[in-house]
Biotite code that builds the C-alpha atoms (Angstrom):
import biotite.structure as struc

atoms = struc.array([
    struc.Atom([0.000, 0.000, 0.000], chain_id="A", res_id=1, res_name="UNK", atom_name="CA", element="C"),
    struc.Atom([1.322, 3.454, -0.953], chain_id="A", res_id=2, res_name="UNK", atom_name="CA", element="C"),
    struc.Atom([0.579, 6.192, 1.584], chain_id="A", res_id=3, res_name="UNK", atom_name="CA", element="C"),
    struc.Atom([1.083, 9.892, 0.933], chain_id="A", res_id=4, res_name="UNK", atom_name="CA", element="C"),
    struc.Atom([2.137, 11.354, 4.249], chain_id="A", res_id=5, res_name="UNK", atom_name="CA", element="C"),
    struc.Atom([1.379, 14.978, 5.096], chain_id="A", res_id=6, res_name="UNK", atom_name="CA", element="C"),
    struc.Atom([4.351, 17.120, 6.046], chain_id="A", res_id=7, res_name="UNK", atom_name="CA", element="C"),
    struc.Atom([2.922, 17.638, 9.534], chain_id="A", res_id=8, res_name="UNK", atom_name="CA", element="C"),
    struc.Atom([1.179, 14.754, 11.304], chain_id="A", res_id=9, res_name="UNK", atom_name="CA", element="C"),
    struc.Atom([0.271, 15.085, 14.987], chain_id="A", res_id=10, res_name="UNK", atom_name="CA", element="C"),
    struc.Atom([0.753, 11.959, 17.098], chain_id="A", res_id=11, res_name="UNK", atom_name="CA", element="C"),
    struc.Atom([-1.448, 11.824, 20.180], chain_id="A", res_id=12, res_name="UNK", atom_name="CA", element="C"),
    struc.Atom([-0.730, 9.702, 23.242], chain_id="A", res_id=13, res_name="UNK", atom_name="CA", element="C"),
    struc.Atom([-4.024, 8.117, 24.309], chain_id="A", res_id=14, res_name="UNK", atom_name="CA", element="C"),
    struc.Atom([-5.013, 6.245, 27.436], chain_id="A", res_id=15, res_name="UNK", atom_name="CA", element="C"),
    struc.Atom([-6.829, 3.378, 25.655], chain_id="A", res_id=16, res_name="UNK", atom_name="CA", element="C"),
    struc.Atom([-6.018, 2.700, 21.996], chain_id="A", res_id=17, res_name="UNK", atom_name="CA", element="C"),
    struc.Atom([-9.157, 0.638, 21.356], chain_id="A", res_id=18, res_name="UNK", atom_name="CA", element="C"),
    struc.Atom([-11.566, 3.226, 22.786], chain_id="A", res_id=19, res_name="UNK", atom_name="CA", element="C"),
    struc.Atom([-9.765, 6.018, 20.925], chain_id="A", res_id=20, res_name="UNK", atom_name="CA", element="C"),
    struc.Atom([-9.849, 4.083, 17.633], chain_id="A", res_id=21, res_name="UNK", atom_name="CA", element="C"),
    struc.Atom([-13.584, 3.514, 18.082], chain_id="A", res_id=22, res_name="UNK", atom_name="CA", element="C"),
    struc.Atom([-14.121, 7.225, 18.785], chain_id="A", res_id=23, res_name="UNK", atom_name="CA", element="C"),
    struc.Atom([-12.144, 8.425, 15.753], chain_id="A", res_id=24, res_name="UNK", atom_name="CA", element="C"),
    struc.Atom([-13.691, 5.816, 13.457], chain_id="A", res_id=25, res_name="UNK", atom_name="CA", element="C"),
    struc.Atom([-17.150, 6.964, 14.572], chain_id="A", res_id=26, res_name="UNK", atom_name="CA", element="C"),
    struc.Atom([-16.247, 10.504, 13.424], chain_id="A", res_id=27, res_name="UNK", atom_name="CA", element="C"),
    struc.Atom([-15.477, 9.170, 9.938], chain_id="A", res_id=28, res_name="UNK", atom_name="CA", element="C"),
    struc.Atom([-11.719, 8.611, 10.166], chain_id="A", res_id=29, res_name="UNK", atom_name="CA", element="C"),
    struc.Atom([-10.311, 5.575, 8.365], chain_id="A", res_id=30, res_name="UNK", atom_name="CA", element="C"),
    struc.Atom([-7.454, 3.402, 9.525], chain_id="A", res_id=31, res_name="UNK", atom_name="CA", element="C"),
    struc.Atom([-4.604, 3.735, 7.023], chain_id="A", res_id=32, res_name="UNK", atom_name="CA", element="C"),
    struc.Atom([-2.453, 1.258, 8.936], chain_id="A", res_id=33, res_name="UNK", atom_name="CA", element="C"),
    struc.Atom([-1.832, 0.103, 12.458], chain_id="A", res_id=34, res_name="UNK", atom_name="CA", element="C"),
    struc.Atom([0.723, -1.736, 14.505], chain_id="A", res_id=35, res_name="UNK", atom_name="CA", element="C"),
    struc.Atom([-1.434, -3.707, 16.913], chain_id="A", res_id=36, res_name="UNK", atom_name="CA", element="C"),
    struc.Atom([1.445, -4.963, 19.070], chain_id="A", res_id=37, res_name="UNK", atom_name="CA", element="C"),
    struc.Atom([2.677, -1.371, 19.529], chain_id="A", res_id=38, res_name="UNK", atom_name="CA", element="C"),
    struc.Atom([-0.872, -0.113, 20.215], chain_id="A", res_id=39, res_name="UNK", atom_name="CA", element="C"),
    struc.Atom([-0.430, 2.393, 17.383], chain_id="A", res_id=40, res_name="UNK", atom_name="CA", element="C"),
    struc.Atom([-2.874, 3.522, 14.696], chain_id="A", res_id=41, res_name="UNK", atom_name="CA", element="C"),
    struc.Atom([-2.535, 5.908, 11.724], chain_id="A", res_id=42, res_name="UNK", atom_name="CA", element="C"),
    struc.Atom([-5.852, 7.577, 10.849], chain_id="A", res_id=43, res_name="UNK", atom_name="CA", element="C"),
    struc.Atom([-7.119, 9.846, 8.073], chain_id="A", res_id=44, res_name="UNK", atom_name="CA", element="C"),
    struc.Atom([-10.248, 11.937, 7.430], chain_id="A", res_id=45, res_name="UNK", atom_name="CA", element="C"),
    struc.Atom([-10.581, 14.120, 4.311], chain_id="A", res_id=46, res_name="UNK", atom_name="CA", element="C"),
    struc.Atom([-6.792, 14.326, 4.007], chain_id="A", res_id=47, res_name="UNK", atom_name="CA", element="C"),
    struc.Atom([-6.297, 15.118, 7.715], chain_id="A", res_id=48, res_name="UNK", atom_name="CA", element="C"),
    struc.Atom([-3.858, 12.659, 9.226], chain_id="A", res_id=49, res_name="UNK", atom_name="CA", element="C"),
    struc.Atom([-3.455, 11.740, 12.885], chain_id="A", res_id=50, res_name="UNK", atom_name="CA", element="C"),
    struc.Atom([-1.457, 9.102, 14.670], chain_id="A", res_id=51, res_name="UNK", atom_name="CA", element="C"),
    struc.Atom([-2.612, 7.738, 18.007], chain_id="A", res_id=52, res_name="UNK", atom_name="CA", element="C"),
    struc.Atom([-0.582, 5.527, 20.300], chain_id="A", res_id=53, res_name="UNK", atom_name="CA", element="C"),
    struc.Atom([-1.401, 4.210, 23.738], chain_id="A", res_id=54, res_name="UNK", atom_name="CA", element="C"),
    struc.Atom([0.657, 5.901, 26.448], chain_id="A", res_id=55, res_name="UNK", atom_name="CA", element="C"),
    struc.Atom([4.080, 4.306, 26.791], chain_id="A", res_id=56, res_name="UNK", atom_name="CA", element="C"),
    struc.Atom([7.504, 5.352, 27.945], chain_id="A", res_id=57, res_name="UNK", atom_name="CA", element="C"),
    struc.Atom([8.770, 6.227, 24.433], chain_id="A", res_id=58, res_name="UNK", atom_name="CA", element="C"),
    struc.Atom([7.550, 9.815, 24.133], chain_id="A", res_id=59, res_name="UNK", atom_name="CA", element="C"),
    struc.Atom([6.664, 11.060, 27.613], chain_id="A", res_id=60, res_name="UNK", atom_name="CA", element="C"),
    struc.Atom([8.415, 14.277, 28.566], chain_id="A", res_id=61, res_name="UNK", atom_name="CA", element="C"),
    struc.Atom([6.321, 14.668, 31.704], chain_id="A", res_id=62, res_name="UNK", atom_name="CA", element="C"),
    struc.Atom([3.398, 13.179, 33.583], chain_id="A", res_id=63, res_name="UNK", atom_name="CA", element="C"),
    struc.Atom([0.200, 13.058, 31.542], chain_id="A", res_id=64, res_name="UNK", atom_name="CA", element="C"),
    struc.Atom([-2.957, 14.252, 33.266], chain_id="A", res_id=65, res_name="UNK", atom_name="CA", element="C"),
    struc.Atom([-6.407, 14.712, 31.783], chain_id="A", res_id=66, res_name="UNK", atom_name="CA", element="C"),
    struc.Atom([-6.996, 16.719, 29.669], chain_id="A", res_id=67, res_name="UNK", atom_name="CA", element="C"),
    struc.Atom([-4.026, 15.751, 27.514], chain_id="A", res_id=68, res_name="UNK", atom_name="CA", element="C"),
    struc.Atom([-2.746, 18.318, 25.017], chain_id="A", res_id=69, res_name="UNK", atom_name="CA", element="C"),
    struc.Atom([-3.432, 21.409, 27.085], chain_id="A", res_id=70, res_name="UNK", atom_name="CA", element="C"),
    struc.Atom([-2.758, 24.551, 25.102], chain_id="A", res_id=71, res_name="UNK", atom_name="CA", element="C"),
    struc.Atom([-3.215, 23.022, 21.661], chain_id="A", res_id=72, res_name="UNK", atom_name="CA", element="C"),
    struc.Atom([-6.149, 22.513, 19.336], chain_id="A", res_id=73, res_name="UNK", atom_name="CA", element="C"),
    struc.Atom([-5.950, 20.547, 16.137], chain_id="A", res_id=74, res_name="UNK", atom_name="CA", element="C"),
    struc.Atom([-7.728, 22.190, 13.219], chain_id="A", res_id=75, res_name="UNK", atom_name="CA", element="C"),
    struc.Atom([-9.039, 19.902, 10.475], chain_id="A", res_id=76, res_name="UNK", atom_name="CA", element="C"),
    struc.Atom([-10.894, 20.956, 7.347], chain_id="A", res_id=77, res_name="UNK", atom_name="CA", element="C"),
    struc.Atom([-13.726, 18.540, 6.567], chain_id="A", res_id=78, res_name="UNK", atom_name="CA", element="C"),
    struc.Atom([-15.905, 18.272, 3.473], chain_id="A", res_id=79, res_name="UNK", atom_name="CA", element="C"),
    struc.Atom([-19.315, 18.014, 5.195], chain_id="A", res_id=80, res_name="UNK", atom_name="CA", element="C"),
    struc.Atom([-19.151, 19.883, 8.483], chain_id="A", res_id=81, res_name="UNK", atom_name="CA", element="C"),
    struc.Atom([-22.941, 19.934, 8.930], chain_id="A", res_id=82, res_name="UNK", atom_name="CA", element="C"),
    struc.Atom([-23.202, 16.142, 8.683], chain_id="A", res_id=83, res_name="UNK", atom_name="CA", element="C"),
    struc.Atom([-20.335, 15.690, 11.166], chain_id="A", res_id=84, res_name="UNK", atom_name="CA", element="C"),
    struc.Atom([-21.827, 18.242, 13.562], chain_id="A", res_id=85, res_name="UNK", atom_name="CA", element="C"),
    struc.Atom([-25.243, 16.542, 13.428], chain_id="A", res_id=86, res_name="UNK", atom_name="CA", element="C"),
    struc.Atom([-23.570, 13.183, 14.133], chain_id="A", res_id=87, res_name="UNK", atom_name="CA", element="C"),
    struc.Atom([-21.653, 14.600, 17.112], chain_id="A", res_id=88, res_name="UNK", atom_name="CA", element="C"),
    struc.Atom([-24.883, 16.083, 18.525], chain_id="A", res_id=89, res_name="UNK", atom_name="CA", element="C"),
    struc.Atom([-26.766, 12.815, 17.922], chain_id="A", res_id=90, res_name="UNK", atom_name="CA", element="C"),
    struc.Atom([-24.062, 10.818, 19.753], chain_id="A", res_id=91, res_name="UNK", atom_name="CA", element="C"),
    struc.Atom([-24.115, 13.450, 22.520], chain_id="A", res_id=92, res_name="UNK", atom_name="CA", element="C"),
    struc.Atom([-20.366, 13.883, 22.387], chain_id="A", res_id=93, res_name="UNK", atom_name="CA", element="C"),
    struc.Atom([-19.427, 16.837, 24.588], chain_id="A", res_id=94, res_name="UNK", atom_name="CA", element="C"),
    struc.Atom([-19.133, 19.952, 22.437], chain_id="A", res_id=95, res_name="UNK", atom_name="CA", element="C"),
    struc.Atom([-16.469, 22.390, 23.553], chain_id="A", res_id=96, res_name="UNK", atom_name="CA", element="C"),
    struc.Atom([-17.664, 25.161, 21.194], chain_id="A", res_id=97, res_name="UNK", atom_name="CA", element="C"),
    struc.Atom([-20.917, 25.032, 19.257], chain_id="A", res_id=98, res_name="UNK", atom_name="CA", element="C"),
    struc.Atom([-21.013, 25.540, 15.497], chain_id="A", res_id=99, res_name="UNK", atom_name="CA", element="C"),
    struc.Atom([-20.300, 29.141, 14.571], chain_id="A", res_id=100, res_name="UNK", atom_name="CA", element="C"),
    struc.Atom([-18.911, 31.216, 11.744], chain_id="A", res_id=101, res_name="UNK", atom_name="CA", element="C"),
    struc.Atom([-15.760, 33.162, 12.520], chain_id="A", res_id=102, res_name="UNK", atom_name="CA", element="C"),
    struc.Atom([-14.103, 35.753, 10.302], chain_id="A", res_id=103, res_name="UNK", atom_name="CA", element="C"),
    struc.Atom([-10.359, 36.244, 10.048], chain_id="A", res_id=104, res_name="UNK", atom_name="CA", element="C"),
    struc.Atom([-8.592, 39.008, 8.174], chain_id="A", res_id=105, res_name="UNK", atom_name="CA", element="C"),
    struc.Atom([-5.346, 38.047, 6.485], chain_id="A", res_id=106, res_name="UNK", atom_name="CA", element="C"),
    struc.Atom([-3.839, 40.970, 4.628], chain_id="A", res_id=107, res_name="UNK", atom_name="CA", element="C"),
    struc.Atom([-6.637, 42.533, 2.590], chain_id="A", res_id=108, res_name="UNK", atom_name="CA", element="C"),
    struc.Atom([-8.796, 39.395, 2.473], chain_id="A", res_id=109, res_name="UNK", atom_name="CA", element="C"),
    struc.Atom([-11.390, 38.229, 5.005], chain_id="A", res_id=110, res_name="UNK", atom_name="CA", element="C"),
    struc.Atom([-11.901, 34.474, 5.452], chain_id="A", res_id=111, res_name="UNK", atom_name="CA", element="C"),
    struc.Atom([-15.050, 32.969, 6.958], chain_id="A", res_id=112, res_name="UNK", atom_name="CA", element="C"),
    struc.Atom([-14.742, 29.621, 8.707], chain_id="A", res_id=113, res_name="UNK", atom_name="CA", element="C"),
    struc.Atom([-17.692, 27.536, 9.805], chain_id="A", res_id=114, res_name="UNK", atom_name="CA", element="C"),
    struc.Atom([-16.396, 25.526, 12.741], chain_id="A", res_id=115, res_name="UNK", atom_name="CA", element="C"),
    struc.Atom([-17.075, 23.678, 15.962], chain_id="A", res_id=116, res_name="UNK", atom_name="CA", element="C"),
    struc.Atom([-14.834, 22.092, 18.575], chain_id="A", res_id=117, res_name="UNK", atom_name="CA", element="C"),
    struc.Atom([-15.032, 18.901, 20.598], chain_id="A", res_id=118, res_name="UNK", atom_name="CA", element="C"),
    struc.Atom([-12.656, 17.072, 22.903], chain_id="A", res_id=119, res_name="UNK", atom_name="CA", element="C"),
    struc.Atom([-11.653, 13.482, 22.276], chain_id="A", res_id=120, res_name="UNK", atom_name="CA", element="C"),
    struc.Atom([-11.696, 10.873, 25.053], chain_id="A", res_id=121, res_name="UNK", atom_name="CA", element="C"),
    struc.Atom([-8.361, 12.088, 26.449], chain_id="A", res_id=122, res_name="UNK", atom_name="CA", element="C"),
    struc.Atom([-9.246, 15.774, 26.231], chain_id="A", res_id=123, res_name="UNK", atom_name="CA", element="C"),
    struc.Atom([-7.453, 16.716, 23.013], chain_id="A", res_id=124, res_name="UNK", atom_name="CA", element="C"),
    struc.Atom([-9.252, 19.673, 21.453], chain_id="A", res_id=125, res_name="UNK", atom_name="CA", element="C"),
    struc.Atom([-10.395, 18.978, 17.882], chain_id="A", res_id=126, res_name="UNK", atom_name="CA", element="C"),
    struc.Atom([-11.534, 21.882, 15.690], chain_id="A", res_id=127, res_name="UNK", atom_name="CA", element="C"),
    struc.Atom([-13.525, 20.889, 12.618], chain_id="A", res_id=128, res_name="UNK", atom_name="CA", element="C"),
    struc.Atom([-13.668, 23.610, 9.944], chain_id="A", res_id=129, res_name="UNK", atom_name="CA", element="C"),
    struc.Atom([-15.224, 24.190, 6.551], chain_id="A", res_id=130, res_name="UNK", atom_name="CA", element="C"),
])
């Protein structure tokens, strides 16, 4: 299998690889590949790539406490934000920020992003944008 890797791919340490896989798959991510023995999984949704790996001693630079990833949110552009938002509401996943449209000025152009934010099972902040 040939995989085109993005230049930047976040890898998230998760407390339970199987529960996290189930969560991300429910959001529409696909498994590109996994290393079951290493409790590692490479996921993709609309070209957004994430790696998740169950907490181990390989990458820890300090003690992990919930919520993991404090101070970071991962922004992902998705093709059908309304469908994903409706699914998240239906599943009653905790929404960190409800759907809204935000405007950002970059130079002389104004961009409008429709977005909402949720936290995954370990508290990582996920921003879905269209």
